[in-house]
N, C-alpha and C positions, 0 to 999 in steps of 0.2 A: 287612819293615817294613811298619805297617798291615794287617798279618794281621787276620781278622776273629776278634771276639771280644778283642782286643788292649785293653787300656787303655791311653792316651795321656796326658801332658801338656804342656800346650802354653803357652809365656810369652804371656801376647795381647797383643802390642806395636801391631796394625795397627787402625785405625780399624772395622774389622769384627768383629776379635777382640774388641775390646773391647765392642762392643756386644751378643756372646752375653752376654758376661761381668755388663755391665749389665741385660741382661733376666731372665738367670736369677737374678739375684737381688733384682730387682723380682719374679717367679714365689715366692720362697723367703718373702723380708723383709714384703714386701707383700701378697701374695693368702693366702701359706699360715697364716705365723706372725702377720702382723700387727704384726713389729717396728717397721715404719715405716708412716706412715697412705698409703696409695694415691695418695687424691687432690692427695698432693702430689708425683706421679712421673705426672701425664697420660700423657707419652709411652711410659711402659709400659718403663722403664729405673726403674732404683734406683744412685742415684750422690752423693757429697758433694765437699765443698773437700779432703777428705784423697788424692782420686781423683788430683788435680793430681800428687801428688807419689808416686803409689804404683806398683809393677808388680803384673799382675794376670795370675793361672792359670787356667786349662781343665783339665777332666779331661773325654777323648772315648773313649766303649768304641766302640772302631774295629768296623765291621761293623753296627752296629745302623741302625735308620731314623734319621730326620733326629729325630723328636718325641721319640725315647728316646735319642737323643746322648750329651746332656752331663750327667754324671752327677757332678760338684765341681767346686769355683772355691773362688777362695782371691786376696785380695791380700795385699800387704807394704807398710805404707807405711814409706817411708825416710826417715831424718831430711831436713831441711832447713830452711825459714826459720821453719816451726813446731816446737812441739816433738814427741814423739811421743804421741799420745790418752791412755796410758796412765798415761803419767809426766806431764803434766798432769791429767788428772782424779781420779787416785788416790791416799790417803794412803800414799807408799812408807815401806816402813820403813827406817831410819834409813841401816844399809848398804847400801842397793841404792843410795839417791839419793849414798851418800858415792861411789860409781861412777858418777856422772853424766857422766863424759867417755868411759865405754866406749863402743866405735860398736857400736848397737845398731838394728835392724826391727822392726817389731810386724806379727803377723799378725792379721789382720783379714779379716772379713766370711768366715767359712770356713762351707763348703754339702759335704754329704755325698749322696748321693740313696740311698736306701735303704740307709744305718747300715751301708754296705760298709766294712769293716776295710782291705779293699784299697784303698779310692779314698781313703780317709783316711790310710793309709800313701804313698801319693804324693803329695797334698798337702803331709805332713808332708816328705817326701825333698827337693820342690822345695824348699819356704823352706828346712829345713837348706843344700842345696847353692847355692842362690843367697846365702844369709848368708857361708856360706864362702868362696866364689869372689870376695866382694866386699868381705871383710875385716870384718862385723861378728859380734863376738865373742857376742852375745847375742840372744835373741829375746823380746820383750812380747808378751801377749797378755793379753785380759780376757773371760771365759768364763763359765757357768754352771758350778757346782760339780760336776754330775755331767758337763759335758764334761773337767773337770781330772780329776777320777778316772776315767774311761776313756783318757785319752792316760796317765795311771800304769798302770795296768794292761797298757797293750800295752809300758809299759818304758820310755818316755821320762821323762827326770830333769826334770820340771815342778816347782818352786818355787814355794809361795806369795811373793809379792813386797809386798804390803801388805794394810791391811784392805780388807773385802769393800767393794763399791762397788755403789750402788742406782740402778739401770738399765735399766728396763723389767723388773725385776726384782733378783734377787741376781746379782754377778757379781763373780768373783775377781780378782783381781789376777796373773800368774803369768810366771815367766818360766824359759827355760832356754837354757845354755852350748852355743855352736855346734856344740863339738869333742865333748861330753860328748853332745849329740844326735845324732851322726854315727856315734859307736859303740852308741850303743841303735836305731839303725835298721837297724843291720846285723844285729844280732839279729833284728828285725822283720821284716825280708826273708826270711831265712832260716827262720823260721815262718812265713812266706807260702809258704814253696818256690819262691819266686822265684828267678830266675838272677842269679847276683851280676853287683854293678855295675861297668862297666869304667870307662873315663876319659873315654866320652862324654858329654853332659851330659843329665840325666835329664828333662831337659826340652828342647821344639823348640820354636825361635824362631818366633812368626807375627807377620811386623814388618809386612809391604805387601801390599795386596789384588790382584787377578788373577790369572790361569791362568798369566802370567811371573814372577809373586813368589809363590808358595806357600811354604808352611810348611819352610823348610831338612830336607831327611831323611825329608819325610813327605809324603802326598796332602793336598789340601786338603779342610777339612771341609767337610759340607755346611752350607748356610746354617741358621741359628736356626729350629725349629718350637717352639709350645709344645710342654710336656710333656704326653703324652694321661693320665697319673696321675700327678699331685705326691705322692702318699702316702708315707708314709716319707721325707719330707726333712726331713733334720737340719739345724739353722744354730747355728754357734757364734761366738763372738767378737762385737766390736762394730761 
């Protein structure tokens, strides 16, 4: 566990972990892509109302220095007081709206540094496993057409589920069914020549700060340091 060069996925539930997540989003969505206005986030973190009912994930490349360690991030927006953003903001196909009662989550704020297929795989695997373990039967996401094509190239059963949506460019509302995605991810994992999955969760919960409450089954990640080279950052989702 935690050997040099290993990619590890964290479920960021502590305040410290979420702050790393928000700061990485600021680097990408505000400074790099201009997706969100930097002046609206003077503290150097990017977050919005959906973060109040979302799970946050981080990808760490173990063994790297702090300034380049954090190589991926994602949030899963959970159903709550408000509908999922894709179901609210997009004109979905009638057959998709007819299944509105099917339990679902939304993949959002996807970040992959260096456009790494392995990092993208780990984020997809974490979202699928979380959805499966918590009884969510499908996952929505609102992405650029290029990202939808990339996910299909990796074998994920991505379905367009509504009309294109204009939001800082063209975004495509998509969904995937949790069980079907799980089968596709097994094949993707084999192509990456990664060891077979076990019953141990794919992600490690990082729930509390302090040396006495480090991430379960893992070393405590180093504090956030601003990326020394933000070239190659890829952002997708809403």
